[in-house]
N, CA, C and O atoms as a DFTB+ gen file, in Angstrom:
652 C
 N C O
     1  1     183.618      71.361     105.371
     2  2     182.187      72.377     104.930
     3  2     181.091      71.864     106.018
     4  3     180.602      70.734     106.044
     5  1     180.845      72.795     106.796
     6  2     179.521      72.694     107.533
     7  2     178.311      71.898     106.702
     8  3     178.218      72.682     105.758
     9  1     177.591      71.142     106.502
    10  2     176.388      70.702     106.193
    11  2     175.040      71.464     106.475
    12  3     174.993      71.990     107.586
    13  1     173.896      71.624     105.640
    14  2     172.922      72.093     106.259
    15  2     171.334      70.698     105.915
    16  3     171.034      70.018     104.934
    17  1     170.810      70.837     107.119
    18  2     169.918      70.145     106.618
    19  2     168.863      69.905     105.512
    20  3     168.160      70.911     105.411
    21  1     168.587      69.160     104.850
    22  2     167.131      68.960     104.208
    23  2     165.990      69.607     104.697
    24  3     165.462      68.968     105.608
    25  1     165.408      70.694     104.395
    26  2     164.099      71.137     104.885
    27  2     163.239      70.995     103.580
    28  3     163.367      71.502     102.466
    29  1     162.010      69.836     104.287
    30  2     160.986      69.688     103.301
    31  2     161.115      69.138     101.948
    32  3     161.599      68.008     101.992
    33  1     160.813      69.600     100.598
    34  2     161.148      69.259      99.381
    35  2     162.088      70.532      98.671
    36  3     161.935      71.010      97.547
    37  1     163.272      70.974      99.881
    38  2     164.063      71.649      99.063
    39  2     165.169      70.888      98.205
    40  3     166.076      70.154      98.597
    41  1     164.882      71.215      97.140
    42  2     166.390      70.222      95.903
    43  2     167.328      70.645      96.442
    44  3     167.303      71.518      97.309
    45  1     168.665      69.884      95.852
    46  2     169.547      70.732      95.540
    47  2     169.906      70.846      94.285
    48  3     169.533      69.936      93.545
    49  1     170.627      71.843      93.750
    50  2     170.864      72.033      92.432
    51  2     171.772      70.880      91.474
    52  3     171.382      70.589      90.343
    53  1     172.946      70.306      92.036
    54  2     173.388      69.430      91.037
    55  2     172.937      67.920      91.821
    56  3     172.395      67.958      92.926
    57  1     173.189      66.764      91.208
    58  2     172.792      65.741      91.805
    59  2     173.752      64.368      90.613
    60  3     174.047      64.594      89.439
    61  1     173.958      63.445      91.137
    62  2     174.807      62.547      90.218
    63  2     173.818      60.959      89.820
    64  3     173.331      60.381      90.791
    65  1     173.668      60.571      88.914
    66  2     172.875      59.857      88.526
    67  2     173.359      58.654      87.787
    68  3     174.392      58.812      87.136
    69  1     172.795      57.486      87.773
    70  2     173.017      56.436      87.346
    71  2     172.323      56.017      85.876
    72  3     171.381      55.229      85.966
    73  1     172.689      56.460      84.559
    74  2     172.244      56.727      83.351
    75  2     171.448      55.338      82.810
    76  3     171.105      55.137      81.645
    77  1     171.297      54.666      83.664
    78  2     170.485      53.013      83.120
    79  2     170.447      52.163      84.451
    80  3     170.954      52.383      85.552
    81  1     169.687      51.132      83.988
    82  2     168.984      50.230      85.003
    83  2     170.480      49.143      84.968
    84  3     171.382      49.261      84.139
    85  1     170.446      48.310      85.868
    86  2     171.533      47.327      85.894
    87  2     171.069      46.095      85.464
    88  3     169.878      45.808      85.586
    89  1     171.954      45.260      84.925
    90  2     171.882      43.926      84.326
    91  2     171.548      42.959      84.982
    92  3     172.513      42.488      85.584
    93  1     170.244      42.218      85.223
    94  2     169.925      41.468      86.294
    95  2     170.184      39.623      85.297
    96  3     169.890      39.422      84.119
    97  1     170.661      38.815      86.070
    98  2     171.057      38.427      87.560
    99  2     172.156      38.770      87.698
   100  3     173.008      38.418      86.882
   101  1     172.519      39.699      88.961
   102  2     173.677      40.038      89.323
   103  2     174.973      38.589      90.162
   104  3     174.657      38.418      91.339
   105  1     175.807      37.973      89.869
   106  2     176.277      37.139      90.310
   107  2     177.898      37.673      90.777
   108  3     178.607      38.485      90.183
   109  1     178.197      36.906      92.058
   110  2     179.655      37.326      92.902
   111  2     180.289      37.098      92.078
   112  3     180.039      36.275      91.198
   113  1     181.446      37.906      92.189
   114  2     182.677      37.807      91.093
   115  2     182.370      38.295      89.514
   116  3     183.397      38.540      88.881
   117  1     181.206      38.459      88.844
   118  2     181.247      38.359      88.053
   119  2     180.808      40.128      87.655
   120  3     180.060      40.630      88.494
   121  1     181.186      40.986      86.560
   122  2     181.128      42.497      86.274
   123  2     179.743      42.471      86.092
   124  3     178.914      41.726      85.571
   125  1     179.780      43.951      86.929
   126  2     178.364      44.296      87.101
   127  2     178.187      45.219      85.646
   128  3     179.090      45.943      85.227
   129  1     176.821      45.049      84.943
   130  2     177.009      45.926      83.998
   131  2     175.417      46.732      83.734
   132  3     174.672      46.501      84.687
   133  1     174.861      47.486      82.806
   134  2     173.461      48.134      82.749
   135  2     173.115      47.181      81.903
   136  3     173.839      46.294      81.450
   137  1     171.764      47.418      81.656
   138  2     170.949      46.897      80.483
   139  2     171.431      47.221      78.896
   140  3     171.576      48.354      78.436
   141  1     171.630      46.043      78.224
   142  2     172.412      46.277      77.029
   143  2     173.893      45.635      77.269
   144  3     174.651      45.648      76.299
   145  1     174.288      45.157      78.316
   146  2     175.754      44.979      78.617
   147  2     176.571      45.830      78.482
   148  3     177.725      45.423      78.350
   149  1     176.377      47.093      78.460
   150  2     176.913      48.873      78.617
   151  2     177.816      48.938      80.260
   152  3     177.388      48.728      81.395
   153  1     178.847      49.221      79.897
   154  2     179.302      49.887      81.262
   155  2     178.821      50.484      81.829
   156  3     178.065      51.285      81.278
   157  1     178.961      50.488      83.564
   158  2     178.251      51.612      84.468
   159  2     178.596      52.943      83.445
   160  3     179.511      53.280      82.695
   161  1     177.470      53.401      83.831
   162  2     177.701      55.462      83.514
   163  2     176.885      55.938      84.386
   164  3     175.771      55.552      84.738
   165  1     177.626      56.945      84.759
   166  2     177.374      57.762      86.100
   167  2     177.310      59.086      85.435
   168  3     178.082      59.149      84.479
   169  1     176.639      60.133      85.647
   170  2     176.337      61.356      85.294
   171  2     176.308      62.454      86.574
   172  3     176.051      62.025      87.698
   173  1     176.604      64.004      86.346
   174  2     176.414      64.787      87.106
   175  2     175.102      65.501      86.269
   176  3     175.108      65.763      85.066
   177  1     174.060      65.730      87.150
   178  2     172.922      66.853      86.500
   179  2     173.019      67.854      86.952
   180  3     173.882      68.068      87.804
   181  1     172.265      68.690      86.581
   182  2     171.879      70.100      87.145
   183  2     170.108      69.939      87.340
   184  3     169.385      69.089      86.819
   185  1     169.762      70.942      88.171
   186  2     168.154      71.149      88.539
   187  2     167.181      70.705      87.279
   188  3     166.025      70.293      87.369
   189  1     167.968      70.901      86.067
   190  2     166.810      70.375      84.492
   191  2     166.963      69.615      84.090
   192  3     166.418      69.366      83.015
   193  1     168.001      68.550      84.832
   194  2     168.152      67.406      84.344
   195  2     169.403      67.384      82.873
   196  3     169.461      66.464      82.057
   197  1     170.097      68.357      82.860
   198  2     170.657      68.468      81.653
   199  2     172.277      67.719      82.728
   200  3     172.429      67.653      83.948
   201  1     173.264      67.255      81.499
   202  2     174.615      66.883      82.215
   203  2     175.289      68.145      82.315
   204  3     175.093      68.953      81.407
   205  1     176.111      68.478      83.341
   206  2     176.950      69.587      83.746
   207  2     177.833      69.160      82.940
   208  3     178.531      68.397      83.608
   209  1     178.378      69.218      81.455
   210  2     179.433      69.086      80.714
   211  2     180.859      69.859      80.768
   212  3     181.853      69.436      80.178
   213  1     180.842      70.942      81.482
   214  2     181.934      72.018      82.035
   215  2     181.682      72.479      82.859
   216  3     180.628      72.447      83.496
   217  1     182.838      73.147      83.065
   218  2     183.094      73.868      84.275
   219  2     184.220      72.624      85.417
   220  3     184.953      71.726      85.004
   221  1     184.002      72.977      86.652
   222  2     184.946      72.454      87.617
   223  2     183.791      70.924      88.188
   224  3     184.081      69.772      88.513
   225  1     182.642      71.561      88.100
   226  2     181.950      70.343      88.103
   227  2     182.094      68.756      87.252
   228  3     182.129      67.586      87.635
   229  1     182.136      69.250      86.289
   230  2     182.140      68.068      85.196
   231  2     183.313      66.936      85.080
   232  3     183.351      65.861      84.481
   233  1     184.183      67.575      85.840
   234  2     185.304      66.664      86.271
   235  2     185.698      66.208      87.652
   236  3     186.821      66.030      88.124
   237  1     184.463      66.058      88.204
   238  2     184.560      65.586      89.503
   239  2     185.177      64.150      89.625
   240  3     185.169      63.325      88.711
   241  1     185.823      63.916      91.131
   242  2     186.219      62.188      91.620
   243  2     185.013      61.784      92.500
   244  3     184.640      62.304      93.551
   245  1     184.345      60.438      91.636
   246  2     182.712      60.027      92.080
   247  2     183.633      58.644      92.965
   248  3     184.718      58.222      92.566
   249  1     183.069      58.237      93.921
   250  2     183.227      56.440      94.538
   251  2     182.048      55.768      94.209
   252  3     181.012      56.419      94.077
   253  1     182.054      55.076      94.123
   254  2     181.005      54.022      94.146
   255  2     180.854      52.973      95.454
   256  3     181.816      52.679      96.163
   257  1     179.850      52.593      95.604
   258  2     179.653      52.467      97.279
   259  2     178.627      50.947      97.304
   260  3     177.888      50.778      96.334
   261  1     178.627      49.999      98.318
   262  2     177.088      49.131      98.314
   263  2     176.521      49.860      99.264
   264  3     177.026      50.159     100.346
   265  1     175.458      50.151      98.858
   266  2     174.588      50.679      99.826
   267  2     173.545      49.504     100.258
   268  3     173.632      48.493      99.562
   269  1     172.505      49.477     101.371
   270  2     171.674      48.618     102.291
   271  2     170.480      48.496     100.875
   272  3     170.061      49.598     100.520
   273  1     170.129      47.719     100.366
   274  2     168.842      47.460      99.424
   275  2     167.747      48.123     100.157
   276  3     167.093      48.592      99.226
   277  1     167.249      48.394     101.046
   278  2     165.989      48.874     102.050
   279  2     166.373      50.727     101.883
   280  3     165.516      51.605     101.993
   281  1     167.771      50.958     101.615
   282  2     167.915      52.638     101.323
   283  2     167.198      53.393     100.564
   284  3     167.357      53.352      99.344
   285  1     166.257      54.241     101.161
   286  2     165.934      55.136     100.088
   287  2     164.808      54.343      99.048
   288  3     165.208      53.877      97.982
   289  1     163.631      54.256      99.384
   290  2     162.849      53.470      98.424
   291  2     162.739      54.002      96.927
   292  3     162.518      55.200      96.749
   293  1     162.858      53.308      96.059
   294  2     162.846      53.803      94.567
   295  2     162.195      55.186      94.368
   296  3     162.774      55.981      93.628
   297  1     160.973      55.559      94.999
   298  2     160.671      56.849      94.483
   299  2     160.868      57.607      95.806
   300  3     159.964      58.417      96.015
   301  1     161.732      57.555      96.662
   302  2     162.096      58.590      97.492
   303  2     163.481      59.402      96.855
   304  3     164.396      58.689      96.443
   305  1     163.582      60.471      96.800
   306  2     164.417      61.211      95.753
   307  2     165.342      62.272      96.852
   308  3     166.276      62.971      96.459
   309  1     164.980      62.228      97.928
   310  2     165.860      63.318      98.899
   311  2     166.428      62.426     100.508
   312  3     165.690      61.840     101.300
   313  1     167.739      62.570     100.585
   314  2     167.706      61.852     102.088
   315  2     169.101      62.934     102.575
   316  3     169.689      63.633     101.749
   317  1     169.329      62.908     103.509
   318  2     170.612      63.837     104.189
   319  2     172.009      62.734     103.753
   320  3     172.096      61.598     103.287
   321  1     172.790      63.585     104.112
   322  2     174.260      62.998     104.003
   323  2     174.705      61.813     104.495
   324  3     175.196      60.810     103.975
   325  1     174.323      62.264     106.052
   326  2     173.842      61.077     107.239
   327  2     173.082      59.928     107.067
   328  3     173.187      58.874     107.693
   329  1     172.076      60.291     105.903
   330  2     171.573      59.206     105.749
   331  2     172.140      57.969     104.909
   332  3     172.051      56.763     105.141
   333  1     172.836      58.757     103.709
   334  2     173.229      57.713     102.789
   335  2     174.689      57.214     103.073
   336  3     175.175      56.287     102.426
   337  1     175.380      57.882     104.090
   338  2     176.622      57.385     105.218
   339  2     176.375      55.869     105.957
   340  3     176.956      54.786     105.888
   341  1     175.525      56.242     106.492
   342  2     174.792      55.095     107.440
   343  2     174.257      53.923     107.091
   344  3     174.103      53.012     107.905
   345  1     173.760      53.801     105.218
   346  2     173.586      53.224     104.499
   347  2     174.506      52.060     103.535
   348  3     174.323      51.032     102.882
   349  1     175.541      52.942     103.921
   350  2     177.051      52.071     103.368
   351  2     177.201      50.891     103.734
   352  3     177.471      50.790     104.931
   353  1     177.095      49.427     102.863
   354  2     177.603      47.989     103.588
   355  2     179.038      48.107     103.252
   356  3     179.561      48.542     102.227
   357  1     179.471      47.713     104.141
   358  2     181.307      46.747     104.118
   359  2     181.152      45.491     104.201
   360  3     180.125      44.877     104.490
   361  1     182.178      45.094     103.947
   362  2     182.207      43.638     104.086
   363  2     181.833      43.067     105.464
   364  3     181.654      43.715     106.495
   365  1     181.747      41.759     105.298
   366  2     181.241      40.951     106.715
   367  2     183.009      40.688     107.333
   368  3     183.961      40.742     106.555
   369  1     183.150      40.446     108.647
   370  2     184.315      40.151     109.078
   371  2     184.433      38.956     108.398
   372  3     183.543      38.195     108.018
   373  1     186.110      38.844     108.244
   374  2     186.780      37.883     108.076
   375  2     186.877      37.668     106.167
   376  3     187.519      36.828     105.536
   377  1     186.070      38.661     105.708
   378  2     185.872      38.399     104.187
   379  2     186.468      39.513     103.434
   380  3     186.807      40.568     103.969
   381  1     186.597      39.233     102.081
   382  2     187.238      40.415     101.169
   383  2     186.511      41.541     100.956
   384  3     185.344      41.498     101.345
   385  1     186.991      42.793     100.308
   386  2     186.478      43.667     100.409
   387  2     184.968      43.655      99.326
   388  3     185.066      43.503      98.109
   389  1     183.846      43.813      99.926
   390  2     182.653      43.729      99.315
   391  2     182.720      44.123      97.737
   392  3     182.226      43.403      96.870
   393  1     183.353      45.283      97.480
   394  2     183.138      46.017      95.776
   395  2     184.912      46.288      95.525
   396  3     185.788      46.960      96.068
   397  1     184.822      45.428      94.489
   398  2     186.039      45.485      93.831
   399  2     186.152      46.222      92.571
   400  3     185.112      46.404      91.938
   401  1     187.585      46.807      91.975
   402  2     187.468      47.222      90.764
   403  2     187.254      48.712      90.274
   404  3     188.043      49.416      90.903
   405  1     186.867      49.098      89.827
   406  2     186.830      50.532      89.519
   407  2     185.828      51.478      90.555
   408  3     184.797      52.064      90.227
   409  1     186.482      51.430      91.930
   410  2     185.486      52.094      92.905
   411  2     185.502      53.462      93.020
   412  3     184.658      53.935      93.781
   413  1     186.432      54.412      92.317
   414  2     186.915      55.331      92.465
   415  2     186.875      55.537      90.670
   416  3     187.227      54.696      89.843
   417  1     186.284      57.045      90.378
   418  2     186.287      57.339      88.634
   419  2     186.204      58.686      88.609
   420  3     185.880      59.278      89.638
   421  1     186.467      59.340      87.501
   422  2     186.923      60.877      87.495
   423  2     185.671      60.872      86.344
   424  3     185.537      60.069      85.420
   425  1     184.809      62.006      86.686
   426  2     184.047      62.393      85.604
   427  2     184.837      63.285      84.299
   428  3     185.862      63.926      84.531
   429  1     184.316      63.238      83.142
   430  2     184.872      63.556      82.344
   431  2     183.836      63.971      81.575
   432  3     182.989      63.173      81.173
   433  1     183.784      66.014      81.135
   434  2     182.657      66.501      81.020
   435  2     181.324      66.183      81.401
   436  3     180.291      66.255      80.736
   437  1     181.509      65.818      82.583
   438  2     180.408      65.380      83.409
   439  2     180.116      63.970      83.258
   440  3     179.055      63.701      83.821
   441  1     180.690      62.921      82.680
   442  2     180.219      61.602      82.530
   443  2     181.513      60.840      83.484
   444  3     182.588      61.390      83.725
   445  1     181.124      59.492      83.933
   446  2     181.775      58.642      83.779
   447  2     181.888      57.179      84.052
   448  3     181.052      56.843      84.891
   449  1     182.527      56.333      83.695
   450  2     182.387      54.979      83.039
   451  2     183.322      54.297      84.070
   452  3     184.469      54.455      84.488
   453  1     181.984      53.232      84.336
   454  2     182.734      51.856      85.386
   455  2     183.231      50.819      84.721
   456  3     182.308      50.026      84.532
   457  1     184.573      50.292      84.116
   458  2     184.773      49.501      83.399
   459  2     184.478      47.966      83.995
   460  3     183.920      46.980      83.515
   461  1     185.113      48.242      85.255
   462  2     185.216      46.672      86.029
   463  2     184.936      46.668      87.260
   464  3     185.807      46.852      88.110
   465  1     183.778      46.476      87.530
   466  2     182.843      46.623      88.880
   467  2     182.512      45.111      89.518
   468  3     181.592      44.468      89.013
   469  1     183.159      44.638      90.467
   470  2     182.430      43.127      91.127
   471  2     181.890      42.787      92.401
   472  3     182.547      43.278      93.319
   473  1     180.749      41.999      92.819
   474  2     180.715      42.154      93.991
   475  2     181.283      40.592      94.551
   476  3     181.354      39.498      93.992
   477  1     181.529      40.919      95.494
   478  2     182.162      39.835      96.102
   479  2     181.692      38.606      97.045
   480  3     182.320      37.615      97.416
   481  1     180.882      38.859      97.202
   482  2     179.585      38.446      98.100
   483  2     178.413      38.547      97.970
   484  3     177.963      39.548      97.413
   485  1     177.478      37.431      98.494
   486  2     175.890      37.370      98.185
   487  2     175.250      38.756      99.068
   488  3     175.872      39.499      99.827
   489  1     174.022      38.800      98.741
   490  2     173.075      39.826      99.429
   491  2     172.191      39.187     100.625
   492  3     171.551      39.749     101.514
   493  1     172.363      37.934     100.361
   494  2     171.161      36.833     101.614
   495  2     171.489      37.264     102.798
   496  3     170.421      37.034     103.365
   497  1     172.289      37.801     103.754
   498  2     172.822      38.394     104.511
   499  2     171.977      39.755     105.026
   500  3     171.748      39.938     106.222
   501  1     171.592      40.582     104.090
   502  2     170.946      41.817     104.497
   503  2     169.532      41.031     104.742
   504  3     169.034      39.949     104.430
   505  1     169.089      42.484     105.659
   506  2     167.623      42.084     105.571
   507  2     166.451      42.102     104.783
   508  3     165.448      41.394     104.868
   509  1     166.763      43.130     103.908
   510  2     166.068      42.766     102.420
   511  2     166.525      41.672     101.785
   512  3     165.630      40.883     101.485
   513  1     167.522      41.384     101.504
   514  2     168.328      40.284     100.658
   515  2     168.865      40.884      99.444
   516  3     169.233      40.160      98.519
   517  1     168.955      42.469      99.362
   518  2     169.262      43.076      98.522
   519  2     170.203      44.081      98.538
   520  3     170.018      44.735      99.564
   521  1     171.276      44.594      97.792
   522  2     171.957      45.584      97.569
   523  2     171.602      46.830      96.706
   524  3     170.757      46.590      95.844
   525  1     171.974      47.860      96.743
   526  2     171.927      48.828      95.801
   527  2     173.437      49.526      95.481
   528  3     174.175      49.615      96.462
   529  1     173.757      49.835      94.685
   530  2     175.041      50.549      94.107
   531  2     174.560      52.334      94.414
   532  3     173.672      52.975      93.851
   533  1     175.508      52.775      95.495
   534  2     175.194      54.081      95.437
   535  2     176.854      54.721      95.077
   536  3     177.944      54.197      95.305
   537  1     176.490      56.178      94.371
   538  2     177.785      56.795      94.125
   539  2     178.026      58.469      94.818
   540  3     177.009      59.072      95.163
   541  1     179.157      59.031      94.959
   542  2     179.006      60.046      95.870
   543  2     180.451      60.727      95.110
   544  3     181.392      60.148      94.567
   545  1     180.203      62.096      95.311
   546  2     181.105      62.803      95.283
   547  2     182.338      63.137      96.239
   548  3     182.221      63.738      97.306
   549  1     184.122      62.431      95.449
   550  2     184.604      62.758      96.593
   551  2     184.946      64.404      96.879
   552  3     185.359      65.234      96.069
   553  1     184.624      64.576      98.324
   554  2     184.845      66.218      98.464
   555  2     185.885      66.534      98.100
   556  3     186.794      65.759      98.395
   557  1     186.213      67.664      97.384
   558  2     187.071      68.709      97.530
   559  2     187.312      70.235      96.962
   560  3     186.511      70.517      96.071
   561  1     187.892      70.882      97.165
   562  2     187.244      72.558      97.412
   563  2     186.452      72.966      96.210
   564  3     185.743      73.962      96.068
   565  1     186.729      71.944      95.330
   566  2     185.605      72.481      93.960
   567  2     183.949      72.392      94.957
   568  3     183.168      73.332      94.813
   569  1     183.601      71.324      95.822
   570  2     182.316      70.975      95.844
   571  2     182.034      71.818      96.870
   572  3     182.343      71.402      97.987
   573  1     181.370      73.231      96.770
   574  2     180.845      74.127      97.853
   575  2     179.708      73.688      98.540
   576  3     179.476      73.678      99.749
   577  1     178.851      73.228      97.325
   578  2     177.615      72.957      97.967
   579  2     177.771      71.173      97.911
   580  3     178.659      70.464      97.437
   581  1     176.300      70.790      98.723
   582  2     176.484      69.189      98.588
   583  2     175.807      68.843      97.155
   584  3     174.879      69.462      96.634
   585  1     176.403      67.849      96.705
   586  2     175.739      67.272      95.773
   587  2     175.255      65.618      95.823
   588  3     175.960      64.631      96.036
   589  1     174.253      65.673      95.633
   590  2     173.016      64.369      95.818
   591  2     174.128      63.447      95.264
   592  3     174.983      63.633      94.399
   593  1     173.842      62.429      96.025
   594  2     174.278      60.932      95.638
   595  2     173.183      60.395      94.886
   596  3     171.995      60.717      94.870
   597  1     173.930      59.356      94.158
   598  2     172.807      58.612      92.877
   599  2     172.569      57.294      93.884
   600  3     173.000      57.072      95.016
   601  1     171.820      56.619      93.120
   602  2     171.375      55.171      93.835
   603  2     171.107      54.470      92.675
   604  3     170.902      55.171      91.684
   605  1     171.051      53.177      92.525
   606  2     170.779      52.267      91.639
   607  2     169.213      51.655      92.414
   608  3     168.942      51.811      93.604
   609  1     168.270      50.900      91.323
   610  2     167.428      50.000      92.081
   611  2     167.982      48.507      93.145
   612  3     168.842      47.634      93.022
   613  1     167.197      48.769      93.916
   614  2     167.572      47.602      95.090
   615  2     167.974      46.147      93.832
   616  3     167.451      46.199      92.719
   617  1     168.677      45.257      94.107
   618  2     169.223      44.223      93.341
   619  2     169.550      42.699      94.299
   620  3     170.093      42.919      95.382
   621  1     169.335      41.609      94.058
   622  2     169.689      40.837      94.696
   623  2     171.316      40.061      94.077
   624  3     171.402      39.817      92.873
   625  1     172.111      39.844      94.706
   626  2     173.371      39.331      94.248
   627  2     173.157      37.960      94.918
   628  3     172.931      37.763      96.112
   629  1     173.289      36.879      93.749
   630  2     173.509      35.523      94.025
   631  2     175.008      34.975      94.085
   632  3     175.873      35.533      93.410
   633  1     175.270      34.022      94.791
   634  2     176.426      33.170      94.806
   635  2     177.060      32.633      93.375
   636  3     176.565      31.534      93.127
   637  1     177.883      33.000      92.473
   638  2     178.323      32.718      91.590
   639  2     178.219      30.890      91.220
   640  3     178.225      30.530      90.043
   641  1     178.139      29.978      92.235
   642  2     178.175      28.576      91.952
   643  2     176.676      28.386      91.707
   644  3     176.486      27.262      91.244
   645  1     175.502      29.111      91.860
   646  2     174.295      28.971      91.460
   647  2     174.461      29.539      90.019
   648  3     173.363      29.622      89.470
   649  1     175.168      29.825      89.485
   650  2     174.952      30.708      88.129
   651  2     174.658      29.387      86.937
   652  3     174.445      29.657      85.755
């Protein structure tokens, strides 16, 4: 589907959202959790901030990715799909995949849980020395309009040897 560019303060009607903040510190090879030790939870929200718990959007597939820590400062809420894609971080050459575990989940009643997710490399090689988790909808015939991707706050990943 052709994408249209965001104009000024135009808002998309639907967006993905991480339901809580990440638990710090985060070490390589350790399961990533939310505050309180809970599993990572992603929801799809409508423009009023309510969970979309029925209809085709409530059961979409979502991909979890690593983003550059400097992507979209914490108060920036609008970006283009191209901005998001160019901020995705891949593993360094010769290294294992950067993110392992439940990297693709299905929403159920508008909510998805990520039980097992690990980062395999530290973030010291990034300009900001931090990563973010990002989430985007895997495109299918149900997603006529673009659903805004989600991002967490920026966080450092420390080598597990320093744990």
